[in-house]
N, C-alpha and C positions, 0 to 999 in steps of 0.2 A: 118493544119487540126488536128494534135494531140493536139495542144493548145485548139482548139475549143471543142474537145471531153472532154478534161480535165475540162474546164470551165463548160460545161453542166453537167458533173458528179458531180462537187462540188456543183452546184446549186441544183441538185437532192438530194444529201445527206443532204444539209441544210434543204430543204423543207421537206424531209422525217423525219428528226430529229424533226422539229417543230411539225409535225403532230402527232408524238408519245409522245413527252414530254410536250407539252403545254396542261394544264388542262383547263376545262371549265371556271374556275374562271379567268384564265389568258387571255381569249379571249372573250370579251363580247361587247355589245353595251352600251357605257357610256352615261349617261344623267345627266343633272343638272336641277335645278329649273329655269324657264325662268324669272318669276317675283315674287319676294318675297312678294310683296304687295297683290298678288292674292292668292286665295285658292290653296293649294298644292294638286290638284286633278289630277290623272293620270289614263288613261285607256290603257290596253295592249291587243292588238288583238290576240297575240300568246304568252302566258306566258311560253311556253316550250323553246322559244328562249332565249339565255343567255343575260340578261340585268343587268346593275348595275346603281343605282341611287345615285349620289353623292350630298349630301345636308348638311344642318346644321340647328340646332335649336338655337334660340337666348334666349329663356326663357322657363320655365316650362309650360306645358299645350298646346304647339303647336302640330299640327298634319300634317302628310302626308297621303293621302288616295290613294290607288291603287285599281282598279277594273278590273277583268278579268274572263274568264271562262276556265275551264279545262274539258277535256273529259275523259270518262272511259278508264283506262289504262295509262293515262298520269302520268308522274312523277312530283310531286309538290316538287321542290327543292328550298329552300330559305335560306338566311343567313342575319344576321345583323352584320355589322363590324364597327369598329372604327379605326382611325389612331393609329399606335403604336408610337405616339409622345406625348409630353406633350402639353396640360394638360390632354388629353383624357386617356392616359395610366396610369394616376395617380388617375383617378376618381373611386369612390366606385360604386359597382354594383347598389346600390339604387338610384344613380344619372343618370344611363344610360337609354336610351329610352326603351320602352316596345313595344311589338306587340300585337294587337288584330286582330285575323283572324276569321271572321264569329263568333264573340262573344267569341272565345277561346283565353285566355290570355297566352302570352309567355313572360317570364322575362329573362334577361341575366343570364346565368348559366354556361358559358364557358369562357375560357381565353386562346384560342389557337392562338398563334402568327405565322405569316407566311409572306413570301415575295412574292408579285405578280409581275412577270416579265413584264406582259403586260403594266401595269401602273407604274411600278417601285416604288411600295409603300410597306412599312412595315405596315401590318394591323393586327388587333386582331379580331378574330371571337368570338362574345359574344353570339350569338344565331345561331343555325344551325339545320335545320330539313329537312327531305325528306320523302315522303310517296307516295304510288301509289293510284291514284284516283279510287274509286270503281264505281262511277256513275257520269254522267255529272253534274257539279257543278259550280254555280256562286260564286265567291270568292271576298270578300272585305278585304283588309289589311289596318289596321290603325297603323301607327308608331307614338307613342305619346312620347313627350319629358318629361323628369324629371329634366331638367336643360340645360344649354348652352353646346352644343357639336356638333362636326361634326360626320357624320355617312355615311355608305354605305349600301343600301339595294340591295341585289343581288337575282336574280331569274332566273330559267331556265338553260338548259344545251346545247341546240343546238347552234352551232356556225354559225350564218348567219349574214352577214354584209351589203349586198346590198339592203336590204329592211328595212323599218322602221315600227315598231309594237307598239311603245309607243306614245301616244297622250295626249294632255292636256297642263298643265302648265309646260312643259319640253322643253329642248333644247339639241341637240346633242353636246357632248363635244369632243374637240380634245386634243392632248397631252399637248399643252400649257395650256389649261383650267384645265386639271387634275393636272399638276405641280403647277399651281397657287393655286388650292384648297388644295393641300397637303402641300406645302412648305411655304406658307405665315405665317408670325408671327401671332399667335393666342392667344388672351388674354381671359382667362376664366371670366365668369360673377362674378363680385365682389358682395359679399353679403352685403345687406344694414343693417347695425347695428344701424342706427340712432334711430329707435323706442325703442330698448333696452336701448341705452344710455340715451334717453330722459326720460324713466321710472326711471332709476337709479338716474338721476339728480333731478327729481321731488321728489322721495322718500327721498333723502338726504336733500333737501330743507325743506320738511315737517317735518322731524325729527328734524332738527336744529331749525326750527321755533317753534316747540312745546317745545323744550328744553329751548329756550330763554323765551318763554311765561310763562312757569311754573318753571323758574329757582328759584324763591323765594320759592315756595312750596318744590322744591327738596332740596334746601339748608336747610330749616327748618326740613325736614324729616331726613336729615343726622345729624343735630345737636342733635336730640333726641337719 
């Protein structure tokens, strides 16, 4: 009997500790892109619920689009994060994705690193904003790439797990999916220097050809 009471007490203490110390970012509904060949379009029926969308861009100019509505008094809490791993943590700000929210542009301006116990990831927060909604508003979020990179877009604060609120080209992720996204070997996009090399070679060829063609005139000029 005493052992049973002790076990119940330990479980209660652990649960109470989690309720106090786990932050909204550490307990969310994780989603990934279902089909990369399709448009990255997502609708959220309740954007006050904590969500995190784990994805990646392959090249500059790609977009992820999220649409949802917020009501007067709701907290609009969102962040853009990248893995605190190479090559993302070595990228310059000008190469990180930007956000356009209802035509307002947000560019990376932070470098806050933290550990997220829920997904066991070291992440860097590059954009973070929160504001109270003053009137019912339809919101469109565009995440636009400026190069090859993995990223996480998080939104909402309510911790609800038994309902699904994100629809579209998304799929629910489990812990194995998150580990694969985070830990796999990631190779940054190699810049294509061929056009520059080609221009240099053509320029050298032209200069040498002109020198050979006019070598007689050049020699006579130096003789004078």
